[in-house]
C-alpha positions as CSV (number, residue, x, y, z in Angstrom):
1,X,-24.6,-3.4,38.7
2,X,-24.1,-4.8,35.2
3,X,-27.2,-3.1,34.0
4,X,-25.9,0.2,35.4
5,X,-22.6,-0.2,33.6
6,X,-24.4,-1.0,30.3
7,X,-26.5,2.1,30.7
8,X,-23.5,4.2,31.4
9,X,-21.7,2.8,28.3
10,X,-24.7,3.5,26.1
11,X,-25.0,7.0,27.4
12,X,-21.3,7.7,27.0
13,X,-21.5,6.4,23.4
14,X,-24.5,8.6,22.7
15,X,-22.7,11.6,24.1
16,X,-19.6,10.9,22.0
17,X,-21.7,10.4,18.9
18,X,-23.5,13.7,19.6
19,X,-20.2,15.5,20.0
20,X,-18.9,13.9,16.8
21,X,-22.0,14.9,14.8
22,X,-21.7,18.4,16.1
23,X,-18.0,18.6,15.2
24,X,-18.7,17.2,11.8
25,X,-21.4,19.7,11.2
26,X,-19.0,22.5,12.1
27,X,-16.2,21.2,9.9
28,X,-16.5,21.8,6.2
29,X,-16.4,18.7,4.0
30,X,-14.0,19.4,1.1
31,X,-13.6,17.3,-2.0
32,X,-9.8,17.2,-1.5
33,X,-10.1,15.9,2.1
34,X,-12.5,13.2,1.0
35,X,-10.2,12.2,-1.9
36,X,-7.3,11.9,0.6
37,X,-9.4,9.8,2.9
38,X,-10.1,7.3,0.1
39,X,-6.6,5.9,0.4
40,X,-4.5,4.2,-2.3
41,X,-7.6,2.9,-4.2
42,X,-8.0,6.5,-5.4
43,X,-4.8,6.3,-7.3
44,X,-5.9,3.8,-10.0
45,X,-9.3,5.6,-10.2
46,X,-7.4,8.9,-10.8
47,X,-5.3,7.2,-13.5
48,X,-8.3,5.7,-15.2
49,X,-10.1,9.1,-15.2
50,X,-7.1,10.8,-16.8
51,X,-6.7,8.1,-19.4
52,X,-10.5,8.4,-20.2
53,X,-10.3,12.1,-20.6
54,X,-7.3,11.8,-22.9
55,X,-8.9,9.2,-25.1
56,X,-12.2,11.1,-25.3
57,X,-10.5,14.4,-26.3
58,X,-8.2,12.7,-28.8
59,X,-11.0,10.6,-30.4
60,X,-13.2,13.7,-30.6
61,X,-10.5,15.5,-32.5
62,X,-9.9,12.5,-34.8
63,X,-13.7,12.1,-35.5
64,X,-14.0,15.8,-36.2
65,X,-11.2,15.5,-38.8
66,X,-12.8,12.3,-40.2
67,X,-16.2,14.0,-40.6
68,X,-14.7,16.9,-42.7
69,X,-16.3,16.8,-46.1
70,X,-15.5,18.5,-49.4
71,X,-18.7,18.9,-51.3
72,X,-16.9,19.2,-54.6
73,X,-14.8,16.0,-54.1
74,X,-17.1,13.5,-55.7
75,X,-17.9,15.9,-58.6
76,X,-14.2,16.2,-59.4
77,X,-13.7,12.5,-59.1
78,X,-16.5,12.0,-61.5
79,X,-15.0,14.4,-64.0
80,X,-11.6,12.8,-63.8
81,X,-12.9,9.3,-64.3
82,X,-15.2,10.3,-67.2
83,X,-12.3,12.0,-68.8
84,X,-10.0,9.0,-68.3
85,X,-7.7,10.9,-66.0
86,X,-7.3,8.1,-63.4
87,X,-4.0,9.3,-62.1
88,X,-5.4,12.8,-61.4
89,X,-8.3,11.2,-59.5
90,X,-5.8,9.1,-57.5
91,X,-3.7,12.2,-56.7
92,X,-6.8,14.0,-55.5
93,X,-7.7,11.2,-53.1
94,X,-4.1,11.1,-51.8
95,X,-4.2,14.9,-51.2
96,X,-7.6,14.7,-49.4
97,X,-6.7,13.3,-46.0
98,X,-10.1,11.8,-45.0
99,X,-11.4,8.2,-44.6
100,X,-13.8,8.5,-47.6
101,X,-11.0,9.8,-49.8
102,X,-8.9,6.7,-48.9
103,X,-11.8,4.5,-49.7
104,X,-12.3,6.1,-53.1
105,X,-8.6,6.0,-53.7
106,X,-8.4,2.3,-53.1
107,X,-11.4,1.8,-55.3
108,X,-9.8,3.8,-58.1
109,X,-6.7,1.7,-57.9
110,X,-8.8,-1.3,-58.7
111,X,-10.6,0.2,-61.8
112,X,-10.5,-2.3,-64.6
113,X,-11.1,-5.3,-62.4
114,X,-14.6,-6.9,-61.8
115,X,-17.0,-4.7,-59.9
116,X,-17.2,-7.2,-57.1
117,X,-13.5,-7.0,-56.5
118,X,-13.6,-3.2,-56.4
119,X,-16.4,-3.3,-53.8
120,X,-14.7,-5.9,-51.6
121,X,-11.5,-3.8,-51.7
122,X,-13.4,-0.7,-50.6
123,X,-15.2,-2.6,-47.9
124,X,-12.0,-3.9,-46.5
125,X,-10.5,-0.5,-46.5
126,X,-13.6,0.8,-44.7
127,X,-13.2,-1.8,-42.0
128,X,-9.6,-0.7,-41.4
129,X,-10.7,3.0,-41.2
130,X,-13.5,2.2,-38.7
131,X,-11.1,0.1,-36.6
132,X,-8.7,3.0,-36.6
133,X,-11.4,5.4,-35.4
134,X,-12.4,2.9,-32.6
135,X,-8.9,3.0,-31.2
136,X,-9.1,3.5,-27.4
137,X,-12.8,2.7,-27.1
138,X,-12.1,-0.6,-25.3
139,X,-10.3,1.4,-22.5
140,X,-13.5,3.5,-22.1
141,X,-15.7,0.4,-22.0
142,X,-13.4,-1.3,-19.5
143,X,-13.3,1.8,-17.3
144,X,-17.1,2.1,-17.4
145,X,-17.4,-1.5,-16.1
146,X,-14.3,-1.7,-13.9
147,X,-14.2,1.7,-12.1
148,X,-17.3,1.0,-9.9
149,X,-15.9,-2.4,-9.0
150,X,-12.6,-0.9,-8.0
151,X,-14.4,1.7,-5.9
152,X,-16.5,-1.0,-4.3
153,X,-13.3,-2.9,-3.5
154,X,-12.0,0.1,-1.7
155,X,-15.2,0.4,0.3
156,X,-14.9,-3.2,1.4
157,X,-11.3,-2.8,2.4
158,X,-12.2,0.4,4.3
159,X,-15.1,-1.3,6.1
160,X,-12.8,-4.1,7.2
161,X,-10.3,-1.6,8.5
162,X,-13.1,0.4,10.2
163,X,-14.4,-2.7,12.1
164,X,-10.9,-3.7,13.0
165,X,-10.2,-0.3,14.5
166,X,-13.5,-0.5,16.4
167,X,-12.6,-3.9,17.8
168,X,-9.1,-2.7,18.6
169,X,-10.4,0.2,20.6
170,X,-11.9,-2.1,23.1
171,X,-13.9,-0.5,25.9
172,X,-13.1,3.0,24.5
173,X,-14.9,2.2,21.3
174,X,-17.7,4.4,20.2
175,X,-20.0,5.1,17.3
176,X,-17.8,8.0,16.1
177,X,-14.9,5.6,15.4
178,X,-17.1,3.4,13.3
179,X,-18.8,6.3,11.5
180,X,-15.5,7.9,10.7
181,X,-14.2,4.7,9.1
182,X,-17.4,4.0,7.2
183,X,-17.8,7.5,5.5
184,X,-14.1,7.4,4.5
185,X,-14.6,3.9,3.0
186,X,-17.6,5.0,1.0
187,X,-15.6,7.7,-0.7
188,X,-14.0,5.1,-3.1
189,X,-17.4,3.9,-4.2
190,X,-18.6,7.4,-5.0
191,X,-15.3,8.1,-6.9
192,X,-15.6,4.8,-8.8
193,X,-19.2,5.5,-9.8
194,X,-18.4,9.0,-11.0
195,X,-15.5,7.7,-13.1
196,X,-17.6,4.8,-14.5
197,X,-20.5,7.0,-15.4
198,X,-18.4,9.5,-17.2
199,X,-16.6,6.7,-19.1
200,X,-19.9,5.2,-20.1
201,X,-21.4,8.4,-21.4
202,X,-18.1,9.2,-23.3
203,X,-18.1,5.7,-24.8
204,X,-21.7,5.9,-26.0
205,X,-21.1,9.4,-27.4
206,X,-18.0,8.3,-29.4
207,X,-19.8,5.2,-30.7
208,X,-22.6,7.3,-32.0
209,X,-20.1,9.6,-33.7
210,X,-18.4,6.6,-35.3
211,X,-21.7,5.2,-36.5
212,X,-22.3,8.5,-38.3
213,X,-18.9,8.3,-40.0
214,X,-19.7,4.7,-41.0
215,X,-23.0,5.7,-42.6
216,X,-21.2,8.5,-44.5
217,X,-18.6,6.0,-45.8
218,X,-21.3,3.6,-46.9
219,X,-23.0,6.5,-48.8
220,X,-19.7,7.5,-50.5
221,X,-19.1,3.9,-51.4
222,X,-22.5,3.5,-53.1
223,X,-22.0,6.9,-54.9
224,X,-18.6,5.7,-56.2
225,X,-20.0,2.4,-57.4
226,X,-22.8,4.1,-59.2
227,X,-20.2,6.4,-60.7
228,X,-18.4,3.4,-62.2
229,X,-21.6,2.0,-63.6
230,X,-22.5,5.3,-65.3
231,X,-22.0,5.4,-69.1
232,X,-18.9,7.3,-70.2
């Protein structure tokens, strides 16, 4: 008798599961529906994604401006310094709104002091410029590491709820109840991984761009120091 009831229960569960699979195949799985099934965990993930997009676009524009280069800038600076027109060189640096112009301008303001003092001043200004360009990058790094963890947290919470619903269903429990809860719970992990991967690629891209700017600033610094050592 007990064996017959067990067989009937298994058969009923299999039939319900088959019906659920058939219904799921008929239904179209939309991204919006999956997002809604993710629950409240999707809210912080959405906020993090929006913040990352804003930081990435804003930093790209800032780096594009920082990488603008006037090919005649150093030639004009050289002419002004050789002619003793220090104030004209300083005005040119102030008018040219780029990181290397601010470095050269700071170095020009220290002309007459020991060369080591000039170099230290330029390096300190360069560090400030690089720190300004790196603004917002910690957010990207934190999102790259934290978004998958938040998504996994949502999955764990969803799994707990799925098994609780299965236990609460009692004798009417079937595989469809569990499967529905599990796929809804896994949505947060997928979302967290997507946000984290995008943030990671964005972070590495911006770091590479900043390194290019840093190399350009070092080249301009060396060119300026050589200029000061040139005979008048």
